[in-house]
N, C-alpha and C positions, 0 to 999 in steps of 0.2 A: 097387742103389746100391753102388759100392765103400767101404772105410772103411780111413782111414789116419790117422798120427800125424806132427807135427812134432817133430823131436829138439831138443829144447832146446838154446840153445847157450851158457849159463851151467851150470857144475857140471863132475862129472866123466864125462866122454865114454865110457870103460869103462862104468862103472855107469849111465848112461843107456841105453846101448846093449846091456847084460845086461836092464832093463827092456822095451826093445824087441823082443828074443828072446823073454821070455815072453809080450808082446803078439801077437806071431806066433802061438803057440799059442793063444791067446786066439780067433784068428780075423782078425786084423788082414790087411791084403792091402797097403799100400805104407806107406813112411815118408818123410819129405821132411826133407833136411839143409841146416840155414841156413849161411850165410856170410856174415858182417857185418866185424868188424874182430877178431873173434876166432881159433881154430880155421880152418884150410882146411876146404871142406867134402868134396873126392877123398880126403882120406885116411881122415876118417872113415867114408864111402861104402864103401871098399875093406874095412875092416874089420867093417861090417856085411855084407859081400856073404861073408865067411869065416864069420860068426857063424850067418845067417842062410840059410833053405833055399827058401823060396817068395818071400818079400817082394819086391813092386818098391821099388826105391831110386833116390830122385831126390833131385836138388838142386835147393833151393829158397830160395835162387838163386844159382847164378854170376852174377857179376857182369859183364856184355858189355865193360868197359872194364878188367880187370886181367889178362888172357889173350889172345893172337893166334885169331882164328877157328881155325887150325889143330890149336893146343894144345887148345881148345874141345873141336873134335873129336874127337882122342885120346881124351882123359879119357875122353869116354863109349862111345867105343869099346873104350877098357881095361876099364872098368866092367863095359860089357856084355859082356865076354868073361869075366871072372873070376868073372862072376854067376850065369852059363848064361842071358843072354837077359832082366835084369831089370832094367837101367838106362832110368831116366826122367832127361830133359836138361832140367832148369827153370832157363830163364834170365832175366834182368832187366837194366833201366838201372841198378837201386836209384836213388842220389840223389846231388849235388854234395856233400851233406857226407861223405859216406865214399869216393866215389868221388877228388875233390879233396884231402880232409882227410887220408886215410887209405892211398889208393894214388899220390895226386900226379900222376894224370892228368886232364886238361882233359874236364868233363862236355859235351861236344857231341853234337850229331846223334843221339840215342839212337836215332828211328826208322830211319833210313838205315843203321846198324850194324847193328841189329836184323834187318832185312831181309837184311842182306850177310850176317852171319855164319849166319842159317840156311840160306840157298841154299849156301853154302860148304860149312858141316858135310855138307848133305844130299849132295853133291858129292862130298865127300872120303870118306863113308862107302860110296859106289859106284865107287868108286875111279877116279872120272875123272881125267886129266891135269888139274891146277887151275891156269887162269889167269884173273886177274878184274880189270876196270876198275873204279873207285871210292873209297871210303873206305880198302879193303884192296888197295891194287895188289900183284897176282902175276903173274909174279916182280919184286920191287923193282925201278923205274926207278932210273937214276943210282947202282946198288948196284956193286959190282965187276965187274961183267959176268959173274960164275960164277955167277949164280943161273940155273936153269934150270925149266922147268914141271914139278912132279914129280905123281904121286899116290901114294896111301898104301900104304907100303911092306908092311904088313899086312893080310889081307885081315879085315874085321871079320866079328862072327858074325852081325849082321845089317845090312843094306843100310837100313834105315829104323829110326831109333832115334828113339821119340816124344819130339818137343820142346814142352815146356810154357812160356808167357810168363806173366811177373808183370807185370801192366798194371793202371793205374784213370785215368788221361786217355782224352778218346773216342778221340783217334789212337791212342793204344797201344792201347786196346781193339779198334777195328777192325782193325788190323795182326792183333792176336792171333787175332780170327775169320776172317779170311782166310786166313793161314799157317802156325800152329801147329795142333800135335795138342791142345793142353791150356791153359786158363787158369787162373792163381793170383792170384786177388783177394787184398786183405786188408781186415779190418776189413769183414765182408759183412754187411749186413743183409737178409736176405732178403725183408721185405715192401718195403723201398723200392729194392732192387737195379736192379728193370727201369725205374723211373724215373729212374734215374742214367746205367744204360750200356744201355738197351733199342735206342734208335737205333745205336748204335756197335758192338753186337753184329748187330743185323740188317743193316749196311752191308757189315760183313766178311763175313758169310756169304754175303754177294750174291757175292759177288768168290771164293768158295773153289771151289779146284777140285781131283780130284784126292784128297780127305783124307776122312776118315771124320768124324762129329759131332763138334763140339767138347766134348771132357772138361772139366766144370768141377769145381775144387776148391775148396771153402770150409766153413768150420765154424767152432769156436769152442770153449771151454772145456767140460769136459764133466763131472757129478758126478749121478749119480741117487739119490735119496731125498729122505725127507720134510722133512729136516731140513739141508739143503745150500744154501739160496737164499743165504745168505751170502756165500757164495764165488764170488762174481758179483763182488765188490768186490774179488776179488785182482787183478780187470784192470784196476783203474784205474791202478796206476805204469804198467803196460806202454802202454795208450794215451793216456795224458798224454805221455810219453817220444815218440811218433811223432807224436800231432796236436801238441805243443807246441815240442818239441825236434828232431826229426830234418827240418832243416832252415832256413835262414833263415827270417825272419819273412814275405819278399815270395815266397818259393823253399819251400813245404814242400806236397809231393803229399798227405798224410795229411790235413793240416790244411784242403786244399782240397775231400778226399771229406766229411769231416764237417760241412762247407759245403753242400755239392751234396746231403749227407740233409736237408739242411731246419736243422741245427744252427749258425747262423753265430756268434749272439749266443754260445753256448758254446765256439765253437772258437777265437774271439777272445779270449775270456778265458782259456783252458786255455793258449795260446800265450802269450801276456800275462805269465800269471804263471808260466809255466816258463821262459820267456828271462828272467826276473826271477832268477830263481834259488829260487821257492818253488814248488820241486814235489809237496809235500804238498798246495798248497792248488790246484794246475793237478788233480792227482789226484782231489781232493774235487769240483773242477768239472766231471768227466764226467757229463755226464745219464745217471741210473737207466735210463731207457728205454733207452739206445744199449747197456748193460751188459746187459739181459735179452733184445736183438732179437741179439746176436754172440754168443751163447752157448747150449748146451744143459744148464744146471744147473737141477735142481729133481726133482720127486716122478716117476714113473715116467711117468705119464698127460701131464704137462707138457712131459717131454723128447720123448715120441712127438710130441707137438703142432709141434715146434721140427723135429724131423726132418722131419716134412711141409712144413714150411713151408721149408726147403731145399730139398726134392724138387721142390716146386711152381718157387721160383725156378733150376731148371734145373740145381741140384749134381747131380753126377752121384758125386763122388766126397767122400764127409763128410771133413773132413779135423778130426779132432778131439785136446784137450789133456786126457785124465785128470788131474782136479784132487780127485777126492774121496778116501774114504777107502780106497775099493778101487778102485783104477783097474783091476785085470785085472779084474774082476770087472765092472766097468762095461761096459768093452771087448765082453766076452763076452756082456754080454746085449744090448746094440748089435747087435752083430751078428746076433744070432737075431734080432732087430727087420727089420733090413733084409733076411734071407732068404738 
């Protein structure tokens, strides 16, 4: 099992990246850079490439609506070149709130867009002459008439850059298991994951051709110690934000996920409170069991049990957010346990 961390998208990015450099020395394998409506991810990923030596550097995620397929492919190839082949391309549909509210782009056909973008990226990296029919017609019909089929001008360092998908719904998860190199679920509860996603993963894997086994990246907050259990409470505001406020009342993927886990009443309450502006009450309504199952916070023996729960759920890259008093030491300890 490999070990990664997400780069927090709040705070001073230079300071956060300096911590990642220290975590690399402690044995970290990968870092994932988010992009919501703060700084863009590729700028920080390029800086990470310059500051680190062996870390895999992934986007988690680049929204598929904010860039053309060609630009996504170019960005991944550029990062791969300057990092010496350490790029991981994490993509996702995000949600209507960010895509329509921030980017001003209509949120439609996420499955079709995802499939086309991945196909185009892989063909671009192979330096094929690119034509396409579908959501992204190339060359553009009805244009000036000057657009001609092109292939990538620069030869990529690798013809196949690993593509990871962030997905939660059954159809998206099935697509992920069919065509992606890896899966980036969120709010992952290992004991309940199979009941929620098992059938979709099985259906997608049945159609998987020519790809290695699906890499599964999931985890949660990390703190190892006899007096750190209260730190699980720190996740309440973030979970309440996603379950309660990241989307409309009738279209919130994270709220849907909490309901599928079996917390239907709690999900409804969190959303009602959050949308009414009662954010503290929404955070207080997050079930304690949800906090426990989605984290690795507690005494050493307990954290080891949580690691094995994630492993048993099929996680192959443990993605942790160190929050304890000794984050470097916790990552070093966890690296030793993972082997």
